[in-house]
N, C-alpha and C positions, 0 to 999 in steps of 0.2 A: 541599487540593491534590489533583491526580489521582494522586499516587504514581507519577510517572514515573520508570522505572528506567533508561532509556536510548533511544537511537535504535534503532527496529526495522528498518526498511528504507526504501529509496527506491523509487518506482515510475516506470517510464519506459514511455510508450506511444509507439510509433513506427509510421510507415507500413509496410505489410506488406513492401515492398521492402528496408526497412532492418532487419528483424527479425534475420535471420541474421547480417549484418555487425556489428551492434551486440552480439549474443550472443557472436560470436567475439572481439571486441574485449575484452569483460569477461572472457572465459575466457583467451584467449591473451595479452593485454597486462597485464591486471590481476591475474590468477591465481585468479579465482573458478572454481567448478565447477557443473555441473548438478545439480539435486537435485529432490526431489518437489514437485509443485505440485498443489494440490487442484483439483478441477473447479470451475469458476465458473459462477454462474447467468446471467452476462452472456454466456456462450458465447465469450468472447474466447480467442485463441490466444496462447501465449507460454511463457516459461520463468521459473522461480525459480532464480537464481544464488546460490550459497552460498560463504561464507567458513567453513571448518570445518563446523560443524553448524547454522550460522545463515544463513537465506535473507535476504541483505542487499540484493539487487537483484531487484526484480519487474519483468520485461520482458514487455510484451504489445503486441499490434497495436492500432493506432488507425486514424484516417482518413488517407488519402494527401493530401499537400499542405497540411497545416495543423494546427490544433489536434487533439490526439488524445485527447479525452475531458475529464474533470475537470482543472482546472488550466490553466496557460499553456504553450503550445508542447508540448514532448514531456514536460516534467516534469508528472507527474500530481499527486503528493501526497507529503507527509512522514508517517512513522508513528513513533509512540512506543510502547515496551513499557510498559504501565501496571499499576497495582494499584488497588484500591478502586473497583470498578465502580459499585456502587450510590451511593456518594458522588459520583462524577462524574456520573452521570446525574441525581441530584437537584440538583446545582449548575447543570447546564445547563438543566434545567427551570425551576428558580427564577429564572434569568436570562432566560428565554425565548429561549434561543439555539437556532435551528433546528438539528437534527441527524438523522442517519439511523443506525440500527442494523442490523447484520448478525450473523447467528449462523452459525458455520462448524464444520465437523467434529463434527456432532451435538451442539453445544452447548459443545465444548471450548474454543472461542475466540469471544469477542464483540468486535465492532469498532463503534466510534462514530465516524461521520464528521461533521466540522464545517468550516465555511470560515472562515478568519481574515479580518480586515478589509481585507487586501491582496488577498483573492480566492484564496489558497492553501488547497487542501483539506488538512485535518489529520486523520489516522487515529489513533485511540487504540485500542490493542490490549490486550485483557485475556485471558489464557490461564488456564483453570481446570485 
């Protein structure tokens, strides 16, 4: 198994004109707060909103008037905090499941992106 420890975050991609109102909602109504967001190679603009020390909502800009990147509608993907990176990679390779790997923070975090049968992008997060 992937050694899933729990849900890591949700990712919302919204049109540029909705970015600030959505951010305000999650801060003012839900009670999250702004926190650090690493620079993204995609160049997207956005925020990471935190509950305590955990970035639980990743909010970024997408395309106006429709789908905003991976996923359906404004929901981009679901992410899980995981362990056992090499075991997971081997299992995906063995099953010939297409996936994409991203390395962040100078190798401190590795992400594997896969798409489930319903078309939902799943991010498996491995922190070192």
